[in-house]
N, C-alpha and C positions, 0 to 999 in steps of 0.2 A: 430366739425368735425375732421376727422383724419388728422394729420399733421406729416410729417417726415422731420427732419432737420439734414442734414449731415454736418460734419465739420472735419477739420484736414488735408485736402489736402494741398499740397505744391509742390515746385520744389525741387527735391532731386537728388543727384548724384547716379549713379549705385552703388549698394552695400549698400546703405543707408537704413534707416528705417523710417516709419511713423506709427502713430496710428490714425485711423479714428474713429469718434463717430457718432452715429445716435440717436437723441432724438425723441421719439415717444409720441404723445399725441392723445387723443380722442378714444382710444380703451382700452380694458382690456388686456394690453400688455402680461401678463404672460401666456395667453392661446394660443398664436400664435407662430408657428415657424417663424423664421426670416432669411432673406438672405441678403448678400451683392452682388450686381450686378455691372458690369462695362460696359461702352460703349466707345470704342476707335473710333477715327475719321474714318468714312467710314465703320464701322463694326456694326453688330447687338449687342444689349445688351446681356450680358452673365452672368450667375450665377457663382460666384467664391467661395462662402462659404455659408453655412447654419448652423443654430443651432436650435435644437428642443426646445420644452417647457421645457424639462428636462435637457437641456444643452449639449446633444450629438451633435457632429459636423461632417460635411462632406465638402470636398474641391474638387474643380476642379483639375485635374492632373497638370495643368500649375502653380498652386500656392501651391500645397501640400508640406509641409515641410518648407515653407517660411511664410505663412500667418496663423494667429490664430484668430478665431472669438470667442467672449465671449459676455455674457449678464449680466446685473444687473437689475433684475426685479424691485427692490425697486426704481431704478432711471429711469425706462422705457427707458433704453438705451442699444444699442448694440455697440460693438467695433470691429475693425479689426486691429490687429497688423500686420504690413507688414514689413518683414525683407528681406535682400538680394535682394532689389528691382532691377528690370531689365528695360531697356528701353521699352520693350514690355508690361510692366505693366502700361504704360501711358494711362490714360483714365479718364473719369468722373465716379466716384463711387457713387452708390446709395444703400440705404437699402429699403427693402420692405418685404412683407409677403411671406411665403411659402405656396402654396395651396390656397392663397387668394391674391388679388391684391388691394392695397390701392393706393390713388392718389400719384403719384411720387413727391418726393421732388425736390429741385433744384440741388442736387448732390454736390460733392466736387471734384475739379480737382486735380489729381495726375499727375505730370510730372517728369519722370525719365530721366535725361539728364546730360551729363558732359559739 
């Protein structure tokens, strides 16, 4: 079955950096566009970054210029490099498909606080 396993979240100070990973199994990973989503307390889940099968990326305005999404098809893994983190980036981060929805993983908590 499809499994998404996110990791890399942590408590970090404002201005800091984190790199999130999402390992995917149970699908032919290379044929799917993938996205990073986040859900802050009391808010709806939102898409913050996406990457196509070919590697082209798009970002929400709130993270553009600070976050970079990448993928390594040989490892069935997507990454999210997050720089210049702000308190408003605090959320649980998930990966999932674009245009298709797989069962959600457990997510990884990112907390940006001094």
